[in-house]
N, C-alpha and C positions, 0 to 999 in steps of 0.2 A: 504494500500500499504506499510505496514511496511516491513522492511528488515527482513529475516529469523535469527533466532538464531542458534547458534551451541553450544551444551552442551557437557561438557567433565566430565566424572566421574573420579574423583581423590582420591578415597578412598584407604586406605592402602591395600597392595596386600597380606595380610596373608591367605585370604580364597582360596579354590580351585575352579577351573572352568574348562569347556571343551567346545569347539565350533566344529560344524560339517558344512561342506560344502558338500551338496549332489548333485550328477549328475545323472539324469536319463538317461537310455538307451531305455528302453521299454516305460517308462513314459515320460513326457515332460523333456527336457534337464535340466531345472531350478529346477525340482522336486517340483514345486509349488503344494501344498496340501499334501506332504508327512508327515507322523506322526512319530515322534521319541519318543519312550519310553525308558527311561534310569533307571537303578537301580545302586545305589551308597550309601554306608554307611547305608545300610538297609532301604533306602528311595526310592520311586519311583517317577519319574518326567515325565511330557508329554509336548511336544511342537510340532508346525508345521512349515513347510516351509510356510512363508508368501508371497503372490504374490504382495505386495505393498499396500499402502494405503495413503490417504491424497492428498491434492492439492499442488504441488510444492514440493513434498517430496518422498522419497523412503524408505521403510524398508529393512534391511539387508537381503540378501539371505541365510545367515547362521543361524544355530540354535544353540543358546548359553544357557548353563545351569550353574548357580552358585550352588557349591556343598557344601558350608560351609567348614567344616574341613576335610571331606572325601578325602583321597589322591588318590583314584583310582575309576574306574568305572567298576563294575562287568559285566554288560550286557547292550547292546544297541540293541533295536529292532526297525527296520524301516519298516513302512508299506507304500510302494510306491503307487502312484496314479493308477498304473497298476493293483494293487491287490497283487503284489509280496510282500512276507515277507522276511526280511533279518536280521539275528542276527550277532552281533560282540561281543565278550567276552573279558574281561580282558585289559582294556585300561588304560594308565595313565592320570592323570589330568593335568592342565595347559598345554594343547596342543590344536592345531586346526587340525582336521582330514578331509581329503576328502575321501568320500565314493561313489563309483560307484554302480549303481544298478546292482545286479547280480554278482558282483565280491567280492570274500572272502577276499581279501587283502585291508587293509586301507592304505592311503597315508598320512604320516605325513607332514603337510604344515608348522607349526610353533611350537617349543617347548618352552614354558615359563620358568621362573626362579623359 
Protein backbone atom coordinates (compact mmCIF):
# COMPACT_ATOMS: atom_id res chain seq x y z
CA UNK A 1 0.00 0.00 0.00
CA UNK A 2 2.91 2.35 -0.62
CA UNK A 3 2.34 5.67 -2.33
CA UNK A 4 3.35 5.94 -6.03
CA UNK A 5 6.56 7.67 -7.07
CA UNK A 6 6.90 10.37 -9.69
CA UNK A 7 10.26 10.43 -11.46
CA UNK A 8 11.58 13.46 -13.32
CA UNK A 9 14.39 13.33 -15.85
CA UNK A 10 16.66 16.33 -15.19
CA UNK A 11 19.52 15.65 -17.58
CA UNK A 12 21.07 18.53 -19.54
CA UNK A 13 19.19 19.38 -22.73
CA UNK A 14 22.11 19.21 -25.19
CA UNK A 15 20.82 16.14 -27.06
CA UNK A 16 18.12 16.17 -29.73
CA UNK A 17 14.72 14.48 -29.51
CA UNK A 18 11.36 14.25 -31.27
CA UNK A 19 7.93 13.14 -30.07
CA UNK A 20 4.86 12.09 -32.05
CA UNK A 21 1.21 12.06 -31.05
CA UNK A 22 -0.66 9.86 -33.51
CA UNK A 23 -4.39 9.97 -34.20
CA UNK A 24 -6.07 7.15 -36.07
CA UNK A 25 -8.96 7.73 -38.46
CA UNK A 26 -9.39 4.26 -40.01
CA UNK A 27 -7.49 2.67 -37.11
CA UNK A 28 -8.44 3.14 -33.47
CA UNK A 29 -8.36 6.85 -32.55
CA UNK A 30 -5.53 6.41 -30.00
CA UNK A 31 -3.45 4.61 -32.68
CA UNK A 32 -2.62 1.83 -30.20
CA UNK A 33 -0.37 -0.66 -31.96
CA UNK A 34 0.91 1.78 -34.60
CA UNK A 35 4.54 1.21 -35.51
CA UNK A 36 6.82 4.23 -35.99
CA UNK A 37 10.12 3.84 -37.87
CA UNK A 38 12.40 6.84 -37.88
CA UNK A 39 15.64 7.61 -39.74
CA UNK A 40 17.91 10.31 -38.30
CA UNK A 41 21.64 10.89 -38.53
CA UNK A 42 22.12 7.67 -40.50
CA UNK A 43 20.50 5.57 -37.76
CA UNK A 44 17.15 3.82 -37.74
CA UNK A 45 14.82 3.71 -34.75
CA UNK A 46 11.63 1.76 -34.07
CA UNK A 47 8.88 2.28 -31.51
CA UNK A 48 5.17 1.54 -31.01
CA UNK A 49 2.17 3.32 -29.57
CA UNK A 50 1.68 1.58 -26.23
CA UNK A 51 -1.83 0.82 -25.03
CA UNK A 52 -0.84 1.17 -21.38
CA UNK A 53 0.60 -1.15 -18.82
CA UNK A 54 0.88 -1.76 -15.11
CA UNK A 55 -1.52 -1.43 -12.22
CA UNK A 56 -2.35 2.09 -11.10
CA UNK A 57 -0.30 3.67 -13.90
CA UNK A 58 -0.49 4.59 -17.53
CA UNK A 59 2.11 4.84 -20.27
CA UNK A 60 2.19 7.92 -22.45
CA UNK A 61 0.27 7.69 -25.71
CA UNK A 62 3.08 9.62 -27.37
CA UNK A 63 6.03 8.05 -29.15
CA UNK A 64 9.34 9.63 -28.09
CA UNK A 65 12.77 9.22 -29.69
CA UNK A 66 16.13 10.37 -28.32
CA UNK A 67 18.31 11.35 -31.29
CA UNK A 68 21.68 12.14 -29.72
CA UNK A 69 23.41 14.89 -31.68
CA UNK A 70 21.34 14.50 -34.90
CA UNK A 71 19.60 17.87 -35.57
CA UNK A 72 16.92 16.60 -37.98
CA UNK A 73 14.78 13.63 -38.92
CA UNK A 74 15.18 12.47 -42.51
CA UNK A 75 12.19 10.12 -42.62
CA UNK A 76 9.32 8.87 -40.47
CA UNK A 77 7.32 5.84 -41.56
CA UNK A 78 4.14 4.96 -39.70
CA UNK A 79 2.45 1.60 -40.08
CA UNK A 80 -1.06 2.07 -38.75
CA UNK A 81 -3.11 -0.78 -37.21
CA UNK A 82 -5.43 -0.56 -40.26
CA UNK A 83 -2.49 -1.67 -42.44
CA UNK A 84 -2.05 1.75 -44.03
CA UNK A 85 1.52 3.05 -44.38
CA UNK A 86 2.29 6.77 -44.14
CA UNK A 87 5.63 8.53 -44.72
CA UNK A 88 6.70 11.99 -43.57
CA UNK A 89 10.07 13.43 -44.62
CA UNK A 90 12.36 16.20 -43.36
CA UNK A 91 11.23 17.14 -39.86
CA UNK A 92 13.10 19.21 -37.30
CA UNK A 93 14.22 17.84 -33.93
CA UNK A 94 13.15 19.16 -30.51
CA UNK A 95 9.51 19.19 -31.57
CA UNK A 96 6.25 17.44 -30.74
CA UNK A 97 4.25 16.62 -33.86
CA UNK A 98 0.67 15.42 -34.25
CA UNK A 99 0.12 13.13 -37.22
CA UNK A 100 -3.35 12.03 -38.33
CA UNK A 101 -3.77 8.81 -40.25
CA UNK A 102 -4.06 9.44 -43.99
CA UNK A 103 -3.27 13.17 -43.83
CA UNK A 104 -0.05 14.37 -45.44
CA UNK A 105 0.29 17.46 -43.24
CA UNK A 106 1.82 17.21 -39.76
CA UNK A 107 0.68 19.52 -36.97
CA UNK A 108 3.38 21.10 -34.81
CA UNK A 109 2.24 21.00 -31.17
CA UNK A 110 5.39 22.17 -29.34
CA UNK A 111 8.74 23.54 -30.50
CA UNK A 112 11.63 23.08 -28.05
CA UNK A 113 14.67 25.25 -27.62
